[in-house]
PDB file of N, CA, C and O in Angstrom:
ATOM      1  N   MET A   1      52.697   0.634  13.179  1.00  0.00           N
ATOM      2  CA  MET A   1      51.317   0.850  12.800  1.00  0.00           C
ATOM      3  C   MET A   1      51.010   2.338  12.923  1.00  0.00           C
ATOM      4  O   MET A   1      51.374   2.992  13.901  1.00  0.00           O
ATOM      5  N   GLN A   2      50.339   2.846  11.914  1.00  0.00           N
ATOM      6  CA  GLN A   2      49.960   4.253  11.912  1.00  0.00           C
ATOM      7  C   GLN A   2      48.442   4.354  11.993  1.00  0.00           C
ATOM      8  O   GLN A   2      47.738   3.769  11.170  1.00  0.00           O
ATOM      9  N   VAL A   3      47.934   5.086  12.969  1.00  0.00           N
ATOM     10  CA  VAL A   3      46.496   5.279  13.130  1.00  0.00           C
ATOM     11  C   VAL A   3      46.169   6.690  12.661  1.00  0.00           C
ATOM     12  O   VAL A   3      46.657   7.673  13.218  1.00  0.00           O
ATOM     13  N   LEU A   4      45.339   6.775  11.631  1.00  0.00           N
ATOM     14  CA  LEU A   4      45.029   8.070  11.032  1.00  0.00           C
ATOM     15  C   LEU A   4      43.715   8.657  11.502  1.00  0.00           C
ATOM     16  O   LEU A   4      43.474   9.849  11.310  1.00  0.00           O
ATOM     17  N   GLY A   5      42.872   7.867  12.104  1.00  0.00           N
ATOM     18  CA  GLY A   5      41.585   8.378  12.562  1.00  0.00           C
ATOM     19  C   GLY A   5      40.547   7.286  12.519  1.00  0.00           C
ATOM     20  O   GLY A   5      40.838   6.148  12.150  1.00  0.00           O
ATOM     21  N   PRO A   6      39.351   7.634  12.892  1.00  0.00           N
ATOM     22  CA  PRO A   6      38.292   6.612  12.917  1.00  0.00           C
ATOM     23  C   PRO A   6      37.965   6.124  11.506  1.00  0.00           C
ATOM     24  O   PRO A   6      38.025   6.871  10.529  1.00  0.00           O
ATOM     25  N   LYS A   7      37.630   4.885  11.446  1.00  0.00           N
ATOM     26  CA  LYS A   7      37.222   4.302  10.175  1.00  0.00           C
ATOM     27  C   LYS A   7      35.778   3.833  10.324  1.00  0.00           C
ATOM     28  O   LYS A   7      35.258   3.746  11.437  1.00  0.00           O
ATOM     29  N   GLY A   8      35.164   3.544   9.249  1.00  0.00           N
ATOM     30  CA  GLY A   8      33.790   3.080   9.313  1.00  0.00           C
ATOM     31  C   GLY A   8      33.021   3.546   8.112  1.00  0.00           C
ATOM     32  O   GLY A   8      33.608   3.969   7.116  1.00  0.00           O
ATOM     33  N   PRO A   9      31.708   3.472   8.194  1.00  0.00           N
ATOM     34  CA  PRO A   9      30.898   3.866   7.045  1.00  0.00           C
ATOM     35  C   PRO A   9      31.111   5.337   6.707  1.00  0.00           C
ATOM     36  O   PRO A   9      31.266   6.178   7.592  1.00  0.00           O
ATOM     37  N   LEU A  10      31.115   5.624   5.432  1.00  0.00           N
ATOM     38  CA  LEU A  10      31.271   6.993   4.983  1.00  0.00           C
ATOM     39  C   LEU A  10      29.986   7.766   5.228  1.00  0.00           C
ATOM     40  O   LEU A  10      28.889   7.244   5.030  1.00  0.00           O
ATOM     41  N   LEU A  11      30.128   9.000   5.654  1.00  0.00           N
ATOM     42  CA  LEU A  11      28.973   9.867   5.856  1.00  0.00           C
ATOM     43  C   LEU A  11      28.268  10.054   4.523  1.00  0.00           C
ATOM     44  O   LEU A  11      28.917  10.372   3.526  1.00  0.00           O
ATOM     45  N   TYR A  12      26.984   9.867   4.484  1.00  0.00           N
ATOM     46  CA  TYR A  12      26.156  10.006   3.286  1.00  0.00           C
ATOM     47  C   TYR A  12      26.630   9.078   2.165  1.00  0.00           C
ATOM     48  O   TYR A  12      26.547   9.420   0.986  1.00  0.00           O
ATOM     49  N   ALA A  13      27.119   7.916   2.546  1.00  0.00           N
ATOM     50  CA  ALA A  13      27.549   6.889   1.583  1.00  0.00           C
ATOM     51  C   ALA A  13      28.606   7.408   0.614  1.00  0.00           C
ATOM     52  O   ALA A  13      28.694   6.950  -0.526  1.00  0.00           O
ATOM     53  N   GLY A  14      29.396   8.355   1.068  1.00  0.00           N
ATOM     54  CA  GLY A  14      30.486   8.873   0.252  1.00  0.00           C
ATOM     55  C   GLY A  14      30.104   9.965  -0.727  1.00  0.00           C
ATOM     56  O   GLY A  14      30.951  10.419  -1.497  1.00  0.00           O
ATOM     57  N   THR A  15      28.844  10.402  -0.719  1.00  0.00           N
ATOM     58  CA  THR A  15      28.417  11.494  -1.593  1.00  0.00           C
ATOM     59  C   THR A  15      28.147  12.728  -0.746  1.00  0.00           C
ATOM     60  O   THR A  15      28.319  12.707   0.473  1.00  0.00           O
ATOM     61  N   ASP A  16      27.730  13.781  -1.387  1.00  0.00           N
ATOM     62  CA  ASP A  16      27.359  14.972  -0.628  1.00  0.00           C
ATOM     63  C   ASP A  16      25.954  14.796  -0.045  1.00  0.00           C
ATOM     64  O   ASP A  16      25.194  13.925  -0.466  1.00  0.00           O
ATOM     65  N   GLU A  17      25.640  15.622   0.908  1.00  0.00           N
ATOM     66  CA  GLU A  17      24.376  15.517   1.640  1.00  0.00           C
ATOM     67  C   GLU A  17      23.156  15.610   0.715  1.00  0.00           C
ATOM     68  O   GLU A  17      22.212  14.831   0.853  1.00  0.00           O
ATOM     69  N   ARG A  18      23.174  16.534  -0.201  1.00  0.00           N
ATOM     70  CA  ARG A  18      22.028  16.746  -1.079  1.00  0.00           C
ATOM     71  C   ARG A  18      21.792  15.521  -1.963  1.00  0.00           C
ATOM     72  O   ARG A  18      20.657  15.064  -2.090  1.00  0.00           O
ATOM     73  N   THR A  19      22.836  14.993  -2.566  1.00  0.00           N
ATOM     74  CA  THR A  19      22.709  13.806  -3.422  1.00  0.00           C
ATOM     75  C   THR A  19      22.191  12.629  -2.625  1.00  0.00           C
ATOM     76  O   THR A  19      21.312  11.901  -3.086  1.00  0.00           O
ATOM     77  N   TRP A  20      22.727  12.438  -1.436  1.00  0.00           N
ATOM     78  CA  TRP A  20      22.280  11.357  -0.556  1.00  0.00           C
ATOM     79  C   TRP A  20      20.794  11.506  -0.244  1.00  0.00           C
ATOM     80  O   TRP A  20      20.036  10.540  -0.337  1.00  0.00           O
ATOM     81  N   ALA A  21      20.379  12.717   0.126  1.00  0.00           N
ATOM     82  CA  ALA A  21      18.983  12.958   0.495  1.00  0.00           C
ATOM     83  C   ALA A  21      18.045  12.700  -0.692  1.00  0.00           C
ATOM     84  O   ALA A  21      16.987  12.094  -0.524  1.00  0.00           O
ATOM     85  N   VAL A  22      18.426  13.153  -1.880  1.00  0.00           N
ATOM     86  CA  VAL A  22      17.602  12.932  -3.072  1.00  0.00           C
ATOM     87  C   VAL A  22      17.445  11.440  -3.331  1.00  0.00           C
ATOM     88  O   VAL A  22      16.341  10.973  -3.610  1.00  0.00           O
ATOM     89  N   HIS A  23      18.532  10.692  -3.242  1.00  0.00           N
ATOM     90  CA  HIS A  23      18.452   9.251  -3.476  1.00  0.00           C
ATOM     91  C   HIS A  23      17.583   8.561  -2.425  1.00  0.00           C
ATOM     92  O   HIS A  23      16.810   7.662  -2.753  1.00  0.00           O
ATOM     93  N   GLN A  24      17.705   8.970  -1.186  1.00  0.00           N
ATOM     94  CA  GLN A  24      16.909   8.367  -0.126  1.00  0.00           C
ATOM     95  C   GLN A  24      15.421   8.659  -0.305  1.00  0.00           C
ATOM     96  O   GLN A  24      14.585   7.778  -0.108  1.00  0.00           O
ATOM     97  N   ILE A  25      15.093   9.888  -0.677  1.00  0.00           N
ATOM     98  CA  ILE A  25      13.696  10.262  -0.899  1.00  0.00           C
ATOM     99  C   ILE A  25      13.125   9.481  -2.085  1.00  0.00           C
ATOM    100  O   ILE A  25      11.988   9.012  -2.043  1.00  0.00           O
ATOM    101  N   HIS A  26      13.919   9.351  -3.128  1.00  0.00           N
ATOM    102  CA  HIS A  26      13.486   8.580  -4.295  1.00  0.00           C
ATOM    103  C   HIS A  26      13.233   7.124  -3.906  1.00  0.00           C
ATOM    104  O   HIS A  26      12.240   6.530  -4.326  1.00  0.00           O
ATOM    105  N   LEU A  27      14.109   6.566  -3.124  1.00  0.00           N
ATOM    106  CA  LEU A  27      13.942   5.192  -2.647  1.00  0.00           C
ATOM    107  C   LEU A  27      12.671   5.050  -1.812  1.00  0.00           C
ATOM    108  O   LEU A  27      11.919   4.091  -1.985  1.00  0.00           O
ATOM    109  N   ALA A  28      12.430   5.993  -0.915  1.00  0.00           N
ATOM    110  CA  ALA A  28      11.230   5.952  -0.074  1.00  0.00           C
ATOM    111  C   ALA A  28       9.967   5.954  -0.934  1.00  0.00           C
ATOM    112  O   ALA A  28       9.024   5.215  -0.652  1.00  0.00           O
ATOM    113  N   ALA A  29       9.944   6.772  -1.972  1.00  0.00           N
ATOM    114  CA  ALA A  29       8.774   6.835  -2.853  1.00  0.00           C
ATOM    115  C   ALA A  29       8.560   5.514  -3.583  1.00  0.00           C
ATOM    116  O   ALA A  29       7.422   5.103  -3.811  1.00  0.00           O
ATOM    117  N   GLN A  30       9.646   4.855  -3.945  1.00  0.00           N
ATOM    118  CA  GLN A  30       9.538   3.592  -4.676  1.00  0.00           C
ATOM    119  C   GLN A  30       9.017   2.449  -3.818  1.00  0.00           C
ATOM    120  O   GLN A  30       8.288   1.592  -4.317  1.00  0.00           O
ATOM    121  N   ILE A  31       9.372   2.416  -2.547  1.00  0.00           N
ATOM    122  CA  ILE A  31       9.016   1.268  -1.705  1.00  0.00           C
ATOM    123  C   ILE A  31       7.801   1.514  -0.825  1.00  0.00           C
ATOM    124  O   ILE A  31       7.402   0.634  -0.063  1.00  0.00           O
ATOM    125  N   LEU A  32       7.221   2.677  -0.917  1.00  0.00           N
ATOM    126  CA  LEU A  32       6.134   3.079  -0.025  1.00  0.00           C
ATOM    127  C   LEU A  32       5.017   2.047   0.094  1.00  0.00           C
ATOM    128  O   LEU A  32       4.544   1.779   1.199  1.00  0.00           O
ATOM    129  N   ASP A  33       4.593   1.471  -1.012  1.00  0.00           N
ATOM    130  CA  ASP A  33       3.472   0.536  -0.948  1.00  0.00           C
ATOM    131  C   ASP A  33       3.888  -0.913  -1.202  1.00  0.00           C
ATOM    132  O   ASP A  33       3.041  -1.754  -1.504  1.00  0.00           O
ATOM    133  N   ASN A  34       5.183  -1.211  -1.083  1.00  0.00           N
ATOM    134  CA  ASN A  34       5.629  -2.595  -1.233  1.00  0.00           C
ATOM    135  C   ASN A  34       5.176  -3.430  -0.047  1.00  0.00           C
ATOM    136  O   ASN A  34       5.313  -3.002   1.099  1.00  0.00           O
ATOM    137  N   PRO A  35       4.641  -4.609  -0.306  1.00  0.00           N
ATOM    138  CA  PRO A  35       4.272  -5.490   0.808  1.00  0.00           C
ATOM    139  C   PRO A  35       5.531  -5.981   1.519  1.00  0.00           C
ATOM    140  O   PRO A  35       6.611  -6.018   0.931  1.00  0.00           O
ATOM    141  N   GLY A  36       5.386  -6.346   2.755  1.00  0.00           N
ATOM    142  CA  GLY A  36       6.524  -6.887   3.490  1.00  0.00           C
ATOM    143  C   GLY A  36       7.381  -5.819   4.133  1.00  0.00           C
ATOM    144  O   GLY A  36       8.582  -6.026   4.306  1.00  0.00           O
ATOM    145  N   GLY A  37       6.818  -4.707   4.486  1.00  0.00           N
ATOM    146  CA  GLY A  37       7.560  -3.707   5.238  1.00  0.00           C
ATOM    147  C   GLY A  37       7.947  -2.469   4.472  1.00  0.00           C
ATOM    148  O   GLY A  37       8.672  -1.629   5.004  1.00  0.00           O
ATOM    149  N   GLY A  38       7.493  -2.320   3.241  1.00  0.00           N
ATOM    150  CA  GLY A  38       7.842  -1.135   2.469  1.00  0.00           C
ATOM    151  C   GLY A  38       7.452   0.152   3.155  1.00  0.00           C
ATOM    152  O   GLY A  38       8.222   1.112   3.176  1.00  0.00           O
ATOM    153  N   LEU A  39       6.254   0.176   3.718  1.00  0.00           N
ATOM    154  CA  LEU A  39       5.776   1.373   4.408  1.00  0.00           C
ATOM    155  C   LEU A  39       6.657   1.705   5.604  1.00  0.00           C
ATOM    156  O   LEU A  39       6.977   2.869   5.845  1.00  0.00           O
ATOM    157  N   VAL A  40       7.044   0.679   6.350  1.00  0.00           N
ATOM    158  CA  VAL A  40       7.904   0.893   7.523  1.00  0.00           C
ATOM    159  C   VAL A  40       9.253   1.461   7.103  1.00  0.00           C
ATOM    160  O   VAL A  40       9.724   2.447   7.670  1.00  0.00           O
ATOM    161  N   PHE A  41       9.870   0.831   6.106  1.00  0.00           N
ATOM    162  CA  PHE A  41      11.184   1.290   5.672  1.00  0.00           C
ATOM    163  C   PHE A  41      11.111   2.668   5.025  1.00  0.00           C
ATOM    164  O   PHE A  41      12.019   3.481   5.195  1.00  0.00           O
ATOM    165  N   ALA A  42      10.040   2.937   4.286  1.00  0.00           N
ATOM    166  CA  ALA A  42       9.896   4.240   3.645  1.00  0.00           C
ATOM    167  C   ALA A  42       9.759   5.347   4.684  1.00  0.00           C
ATOM    168  O   ALA A  42      10.412   6.385   4.574  1.00  0.00           O
ATOM    169  N   THR A  43       8.917   5.134   5.693  1.00  0.00           N
ATOM    170  CA  THR A  43       8.758   6.172   6.718  1.00  0.00           C
ATOM    171  C   THR A  43      10.026   6.324   7.545  1.00  0.00           C
ATOM    172  O   THR A  43      10.356   7.430   7.972  1.00  0.00           O
ATOM    173  N   GLN A  44      10.731   5.243   7.774  1.00  0.00           N
ATOM    174  CA  GLN A  44      12.014   5.320   8.480  1.00  0.00           C
ATOM    175  C   GLN A  44      13.015   6.139   7.658  1.00  0.00           C
ATOM    176  O   GLN A  44      13.753   6.959   8.203  1.00  0.00           O
ATOM    177  N   THR A  45      13.031   5.913   6.368  1.00  0.00           N
ATOM    178  CA  THR A  45      13.929   6.655   5.493  1.00  0.00           C
ATOM    179  C   THR A  45      13.593   8.138   5.497  1.00  0.00           C
ATOM    180  O   THR A  45      14.487   8.982   5.559  1.00  0.00           O
ATOM    181  N   MET A  46      12.306   8.453   5.429  1.00  0.00           N
ATOM    182  CA  MET A  46      11.892   9.856   5.485  1.00  0.00           C
ATOM    183  C   MET A  46      12.372  10.513   6.775  1.00  0.00           C
ATOM    184  O   MET A  46      12.877  11.635   6.762  1.00  0.00           O
ATOM    185  N   GLY A  47      12.210   9.805   7.881  1.00  0.00           N
ATOM    186  CA  GLY A  47      12.643  10.337   9.172  1.00  0.00           C
ATOM    187  C   GLY A  47      14.148  10.523   9.253  1.00  0.00           C
ATOM    188  O   GLY A  47      14.620  11.498   9.838  1.00  0.00           O
ATOM    189  N   GLN A  48      14.904   9.604   8.674  1.00  0.00           N
ATOM    190  CA  GLN A  48      16.363   9.721   8.692  1.00  0.00           C
ATOM    191  C   GLN A  48      16.830  10.912   7.871  1.00  0.00           C
ATOM    192  O   GLN A  48      17.730  11.641   8.287  1.00  0.00           O
ATOM    193  N   VAL A  49      16.231  11.109   6.719  1.00  0.00           N
ATOM    194  CA  VAL A  49      16.598  12.257   5.887  1.00  0.00           C
ATOM    195  C   VAL A  49      16.221  13.550   6.602  1.00  0.00           C
ATOM    196  O   VAL A  49      16.998  14.504   6.641  1.00  0.00           O
ATOM    197  N   ARG A  50      15.030  13.565   7.160  1.00  0.00           N
ATOM    198  CA  ARG A  50      14.579  14.766   7.891  1.00  0.00           C
ATOM    199  C   ARG A  50      15.533  15.095   9.029  1.00  0.00           C
ATOM    200  O   ARG A  50      15.921  16.252   9.197  1.00  0.00           O
ATOM    201  N   ALA A  51      15.913  14.095   9.807  1.00  0.00           N
ATOM    202  CA  ALA A  51      16.824  14.311  10.938  1.00  0.00           C
ATOM    203  C   ALA A  51      18.198  14.789  10.466  1.00  0.00           C
ATOM    204  O   ALA A  51      18.800  15.670  11.080  1.00  0.00           O
ATOM    205  N   ALA A  52      18.686  14.205   9.379  1.00  0.00           N
ATOM    206  CA  ALA A  52      19.997  14.603   8.864  1.00  0.00           C
ATOM    207  C   ALA A  52      19.985  16.056   8.387  1.00  0.00           C
ATOM    208  O   ALA A  52      20.918  16.813   8.654  1.00  0.00           O
ATOM    209  N   LEU A  53      18.927  16.432   7.685  1.00  0.00           N
ATOM    210  CA  LEU A  53      18.835  17.809   7.191  1.00  0.00           C
ATOM    211  C   LEU A  53      18.670  18.799   8.338  1.00  0.00           C
ATOM    212  O   LEU A  53      19.256  19.881   8.320  1.00  0.00           O
ATOM    213  N   LEU A  54      17.873  18.427   9.332  1.00  0.00           N
ATOM    214  CA  LEU A  54      17.696  19.305  10.500  1.00  0.00           C
ATOM    215  C   LEU A  54      19.008  19.518  11.239  1.00  0.00           C
ATOM    216  O   LEU A  54      19.309  20.628  11.678  1.00  0.00           O
ATOM    217  N   SER A  55      19.785  18.452  11.373  1.00  0.00           N
ATOM    218  CA  SER A  55      21.029  18.577  12.134  1.00  0.00           C
ATOM    219  C   SER A  55      22.108  19.316  11.361  1.00  0.00           C
ATOM    220  O   SER A  55      23.012  19.895  11.965  1.00  0.00           O
ATOM    221  N   SER A  56      22.029  19.307  10.025  1.00  0.00           N
ATOM    222  CA  SER A  56      23.077  19.983   9.258  1.00  0.00           C
ATOM    223  C   SER A  56      22.814  21.478   9.102  1.00  0.00           C
ATOM    224  O   SER A  56      23.721  22.289   9.291  1.00  0.00           O
ATOM    225  N   ASP A  57      21.577  21.849   8.759  1.00  0.00           N
ATOM    226  CA  ASP A  57      21.251  23.266   8.562  1.00  0.00           C
ATOM    227  C   ASP A  57      19.736  23.430   8.555  1.00  0.00           C
ATOM    228  O   ASP A  57      19.099  23.426   7.502  1.00  0.00           O
ATOM    229  N   GLU A  58      19.181  23.572   9.736  1.00  0.00           N
ATOM    230  CA  GLU A  58      17.723  23.613   9.903  1.00  0.00           C
ATOM    231  C   GLU A  58      17.072  24.707   9.070  1.00  0.00           C
ATOM    232  O   GLU A  58      16.040  24.474   8.442  1.00  0.00           O
ATOM    233  N   GLU A  59      17.655  25.878   9.056  1.00  0.00           N
ATOM    234  CA  GLU A  59      17.058  27.000   8.333  1.00  0.00           C
ATOM    235  C   GLU A  59      17.085  26.774   6.818  1.00  0.00           C
ATOM    236  O   GLU A  59      16.105  27.055   6.129  1.00  0.00           O
ATOM    237  N   ARG A  60      18.192  26.276   6.311  1.00  0.00           N
ATOM    238  CA  ARG A  60      18.344  26.049   4.874  1.00  0.00           C
ATOM    239  C   ARG A  60      17.346  25.017   4.345  1.00  0.00           C
ATOM    240  O   ARG A  60      16.790  25.185   3.260  1.00  0.00           O
ATOM    241  N   TRP A  61      17.125  23.954   5.113  1.00  0.00           N
ATOM    242  CA  TRP A  61      16.309  22.839   4.652  1.00  0.00           C
ATOM    243  C   TRP A  61      14.903  22.837   5.245  1.00  0.00           C
ATOM    244  O   TRP A  61      14.225  21.810   5.209  1.00  0.00           O
ATOM    245  N   GLU A  62      14.455  23.963   5.787  1.00  0.00           N
ATOM    246  CA  GLU A  62      13.155  24.034   6.457  1.00  0.00           C
ATOM    247  C   GLU A  62      12.008  23.562   5.558  1.00  0.00           C
ATOM    248  O   GLU A  62      11.153  22.797   6.004  1.00  0.00           O
ATOM    249  N   LYS A  63      11.980  24.006   4.309  1.00  0.00           N
ATOM    250  CA  LYS A  63      10.896  23.630   3.397  1.00  0.00           C
ATOM    251  C   LYS A  63      10.902  22.121   3.143  1.00  0.00           C
ATOM    252  O   LYS A  63       9.851  21.481   3.165  1.00  0.00           O
ATOM    253  N   VAL A  64      12.080  21.560   2.902  1.00  0.00           N
ATOM    254  CA  VAL A  64      12.197  20.125   2.636  1.00  0.00           C
ATOM    255  C   VAL A  64      11.774  19.328   3.861  1.00  0.00           C
ATOM    256  O   VAL A  64      11.067  18.327   3.739  1.00  0.00           O
ATOM    257  N   VAL A  65      12.200  19.764   5.033  1.00  0.00           N
ATOM    258  CA  VAL A  65      11.841  19.083   6.278  1.00  0.00           C
ATOM    259  C   VAL A  65      10.331  19.089   6.474  1.00  0.00           C
ATOM    260  O   VAL A  65       9.757  18.072   6.862  1.00  0.00           O
ATOM    261  N   ASP A  66       9.681  20.221   6.211  1.00  0.00           N
ATOM    262  CA  ASP A  66       8.218  20.295   6.327  1.00  0.00           C
ATOM    263  C   ASP A  66       7.531  19.340   5.352  1.00  0.00           C
ATOM    264  O   ASP A  66       6.567  18.667   5.715  1.00  0.00           O
ATOM    265  N   LEU A  67       8.023  19.283   4.126  1.00  0.00           N
ATOM    266  CA  LEU A  67       7.445  18.376   3.132  1.00  0.00           C
ATOM    267  C   LEU A  67       7.623  16.919   3.539  1.00  0.00           C
ATOM    268  O   LEU A  67       6.717  16.105   3.359  1.00  0.00           O
ATOM    269  N   LEU A  68       8.779  16.593   4.082  1.00  0.00           N
ATOM    270  CA  LEU A  68       9.022  15.224   4.533  1.00  0.00           C
ATOM    271  C   LEU A  68       8.129  14.857   5.710  1.00  0.00           C
ATOM    272  O   LEU A  68       7.655  13.725   5.811  1.00  0.00           O
ATOM    273  N   MET A  69       7.904  15.817   6.598  1.00  0.00           N
ATOM    274  CA  MET A  69       7.015  15.562   7.727  1.00  0.00           C
ATOM    275  C   MET A  69       5.594  15.286   7.234  1.00  0.00           C
ATOM    276  O   MET A  69       4.931  14.368   7.719  1.00  0.00           O
ATOM    277  N   LYS A  70       5.134  16.074   6.280  1.00  0.00           N
ATOM    278  CA  LYS A  70       3.798  15.859   5.714  1.00  0.00           C
ATOM    279  C   LYS A  70       3.717  14.507   5.011  1.00  0.00           C
ATOM    280  O   LYS A  70       2.723  13.793   5.142  1.00  0.00           O
ATOM    281  N   ALA A  71       4.761  14.159   4.269  1.00  0.00           N
ATOM    282  CA  ALA A  71       4.792  12.867   3.572  1.00  0.00           C
ATOM    283  C   ALA A  71       4.719  11.721   4.568  1.00  0.00           C
ATOM    284  O   ALA A  71       4.017  10.735   4.342  1.00  0.00           O
ATOM    285  N   GLU A  72       5.439  11.853   5.658  1.00  0.00           N
ATOM    286  CA  GLU A  72       5.437  10.818   6.689  1.00  0.00           C
ATOM    287  C   GLU A  72       4.052  10.689   7.329  1.00  0.00           C
ATOM    288  O   GLU A  72       3.577   9.579   7.569  1.00  0.00           O
ATOM    289  N   GLU A  73       3.414  11.817   7.600  1.00  0.00           N
ATOM    290  CA  GLU A  73       2.075  11.792   8.185  1.00  0.00           C
ATOM    291  C   GLU A  73       1.071  11.120   7.248  1.00  0.00           C
ATOM    292  O   GLU A  73       0.239  10.327   7.690  1.00  0.00           O
ATOM    293  N   HIS A  74       1.151  11.435   5.961  1.00  0.00           N
ATOM    294  CA  HIS A  74       0.267  10.786   4.991  1.00  0.00           C
ATOM    295  C   HIS A  74       0.559   9.287   4.922  1.00  0.00           C
ATOM    296  O   HIS A  74      -0.361   8.471   4.864  1.00  0.00           O
ATOM    297  N   ALA A  75       1.820   8.937   4.929  1.00  0.00           N
ATOM    298  CA  ALA A  75       2.209   7.530   4.788  1.00  0.00           C
ATOM    299  C   ALA A  75       1.682   6.681   5.942  1.00  0.00           C
ATOM    300  O   ALA A  75       1.162   5.588   5.720  1.00  0.00           O
ATOM    301  N   VAL A  76       1.811   7.171   7.157  1.00  0.00           N
ATOM    302  CA  VAL A  76       1.353   6.358   8.294  1.00  0.00           C
ATOM    303  C   VAL A  76      -0.161   6.216   8.310  1.00  0.00           C
ATOM    304  O   VAL A  76      -0.695   5.313   8.954  1.00  0.00           O
ATOM    305  N   ARG A  77      -0.851   7.098   7.608  1.00  0.00           N
ATOM    306  CA  ARG A  77      -2.316   6.976   7.468  1.00  0.00           C
ATOM    307  C   ARG A  77      -2.671   6.184   6.206  1.00  0.00           C
ATOM    308  O   ARG A  77      -3.842   6.048   5.851  1.00  0.00           O
ATOM    309  N   ARG A  78      -1.649   5.670   5.543  1.00  0.00           N
ATOM    310  CA  ARG A  78      -1.788   4.915   4.287  1.00  0.00           C
ATOM    311  C   ARG A  78      -2.439   5.737   3.177  1.00  0.00           C
ATOM    312  O   ARG A  78      -3.142   5.207   2.317  1.00  0.00           O
ATOM    313  N   GLU A  79      -2.192   7.015   3.218  1.00  0.00           N
ATOM    314  CA  GLU A  79      -2.600   7.923   2.143  1.00  0.00           C
ATOM    315  C   GLU A  79      -1.393   8.023   1.209  1.00  0.00           C
ATOM    316  O   GLU A  79      -0.628   8.986   1.263  1.00  0.00           O
ATOM    317  N   LEU A  80      -1.238   7.014   0.354  1.00  0.00           N
ATOM    318  CA  LEU A  80       0.007   6.849  -0.382  1.00  0.00           C
ATOM    319  C   LEU A  80       0.221   7.867  -1.493  1.00  0.00           C
ATOM    320  O   LEU A  80       1.345   8.326  -1.697  1.00  0.00           O
ATOM    321  N   GLU A  81      -0.829   8.227  -2.210  1.00  0.00           N
ATOM    322  CA  GLU A  81      -0.656   9.214  -3.294  1.00  0.00           C
ATOM    323  C   GLU A  81      -0.271  10.593  -2.747  1.00  0.00           C
ATOM    324  O   GLU A  81       0.652  11.215  -3.274  1.00  0.00           O
ATOM    325  N   PRO A  82      -0.954  11.087  -1.703  1.00  0.00           N
ATOM    326  CA  PRO A  82      -0.496  12.359  -1.140  1.00  0.00           C
ATOM    327  C   PRO A  82       0.930  12.271  -0.574  1.00  0.00           C
ATOM    328  O   PRO A  82       1.690  13.236  -0.652  1.00  0.00           O
ATOM    329  N   ALA A  83       1.280  11.130  -0.015  1.00  0.00           N
ATOM    330  CA  ALA A  83       2.639  10.947   0.505  1.00  0.00           C
ATOM    331  C   ALA A  83       3.647  11.031  -0.634  1.00  0.00           C
ATOM    332  O   ALA A  83       4.676  11.695  -0.516  1.00  0.00           O
ATOM    333  N   ARG A  84       3.343  10.355  -1.731  1.00  0.00           N
ATOM    334  CA  ARG A  84       4.251  10.396  -2.891  1.00  0.00           C
ATOM    335  C   ARG A  84       4.390  11.815  -3.433  1.00  0.00           C
ATOM    336  O   ARG A  84       5.480  12.236  -3.820  1.00  0.00           O
ATOM    337  N   ARG A  85       3.294  12.537  -3.458  1.00  0.00           N
ATOM    338  CA  ARG A  85       3.327  13.920  -3.962  1.00  0.00           C
ATOM    339  C   ARG A  85       4.234  14.783  -3.085  1.00  0.00           C
ATOM    340  O   ARG A  85       5.014  15.583  -3.600  1.00  0.00           O
ATOM    341  N   GLN A  86       4.135  14.626  -1.778  1.00  0.00           N
ATOM    342  CA  GLN A  86       4.999  15.388  -0.872  1.00  0.00           C
ATOM    343  C   GLN A  86       6.464  15.004  -1.072  1.00  0.00           C
ATOM    344  O   GLN A  86       7.345  15.862  -1.010  1.00  0.00           O
ATOM    345  N   LEU A  87       6.726  13.723  -1.311  1.00  0.00           N
ATOM    346  CA  LEU A  87       8.090  13.272  -1.577  1.00  0.00           C
ATOM    347  C   LEU A  87       8.618  13.877  -2.877  1.00  0.00           C
ATOM    348  O   LEU A  87       9.776  14.287  -2.947  1.00  0.00           O
ATOM    349  N   GLU A  88       7.777  13.934  -3.898  1.00  0.00           N
ATOM    350  CA  GLU A  88       8.182  14.554  -5.161  1.00  0.00           C
ATOM    351  C   GLU A  88       8.531  16.024  -4.956  1.00  0.00           C
ATOM    352  O   GLU A  88       9.522  16.521  -5.493  1.00  0.00           O
ATOM    353  N   LEU A  89       7.701  16.715  -4.168  1.00  0.00           N
ATOM    354  CA  LEU A  89       7.960  18.141  -3.894  1.00  0.00           C
ATOM    355  C   LEU A  89       9.257  18.312  -3.090  1.00  0.00           C
ATOM    356  O   LEU A  89      10.024  19.244  -3.331  1.00  0.00           O
ATOM    357  N   ALA A  90       9.489  17.415  -2.145  1.00  0.00           N
ATOM    358  CA  ALA A  90      10.721  17.494  -1.355  1.00  0.00           C
ATOM    359  C   ALA A  90      11.947  17.265  -2.230  1.00  0.00           C
ATOM    360  O   ALA A  90      12.955  17.961  -2.105  1.00  0.00           O
ATOM    361  N   GLU A  91      11.845  16.281  -3.113  1.00  0.00           N
ATOM    362  CA  GLU A  91      12.956  16.002  -4.025  1.00  0.00           C
ATOM    363  C   GLU A  91      13.214  17.196  -4.935  1.00  0.00           C
ATOM    364  O   GLU A  91      14.366  17.558  -5.174  1.00  0.00           O
ATOM    365  N   ALA A  92      12.148  17.809  -5.442  1.00  0.00           N
ATOM    366  CA  ALA A  92      12.280  18.985  -6.299  1.00  0.00           C
ATOM    367  C   ALA A  92      12.904  20.142  -5.536  1.00  0.00           C
ATOM    368  O   ALA A  92      13.735  20.868  -6.083  1.00  0.00           O
ATOM    369  N   ALA A  93      12.516  20.323  -4.283  1.00  0.00           N
ATOM    370  CA  ALA A  93      13.069  21.413  -3.477  1.00  0.00           C
ATOM    371  C   ALA A  93      14.562  21.188  -3.203  1.00  0.00           C
ATOM    372  O   ALA A  93      15.327  22.148  -3.102  1.00  0.00           O
ATOM    373  N   LEU A  94      14.966  19.948  -3.087  1.00  0.00           N
ATOM    374  CA  LEU A  94      16.389  19.653  -2.872  1.00  0.00           C
ATOM    375  C   LEU A  94      17.219  19.908  -4.119  1.00  0.00           C
ATOM    376  O   LEU A  94      18.372  20.331  -4.024  1.00  0.00           O
ATOM    377  N   THR A  95      16.650  19.657  -5.267  1.00  0.00           N
ATOM    378  CA  THR A  95      17.416  19.792  -6.511  1.00  0.00           C
ATOM    379  C   THR A  95      17.330  21.187  -7.116  1.00  0.00           C
ATOM    380  O   THR A  95      18.028  21.481  -8.087  1.00  0.00           O
ATOM    381  N   ALA A  96      16.488  22.048  -6.560  1.00  0.00           N
ATOM    382  CA  ALA A  96      16.326  23.405  -7.090  1.00  0.00           C
ATOM    383  C   ALA A  96      17.496  24.293  -6.728  1.00  0.00           C
ATOM    384  O   ALA A  96      17.517  25.467  -7.097  1.00  0.00           O
TER     385      ALA A  96
END
């Protein structure tokens, strides 16, 4: 038997960090107002993306992290349109 290293889920689902983050932000925007936990899952997703970007390169992703924080704050107050707008800006900042 040959052991090559740890196995398990691929980091960022097998894509690069930026692609993963864009997809996660897009998903959060889509489920934000879904009944049955959409708000919970959307804010959790925002927090996970924010944490991942902070841990990889805080200075590089500072603008995106700030936008995600604002989106999360709006979302927990059920201010869904401003939250979506912040998510759109974060997605745009990632793809720029």
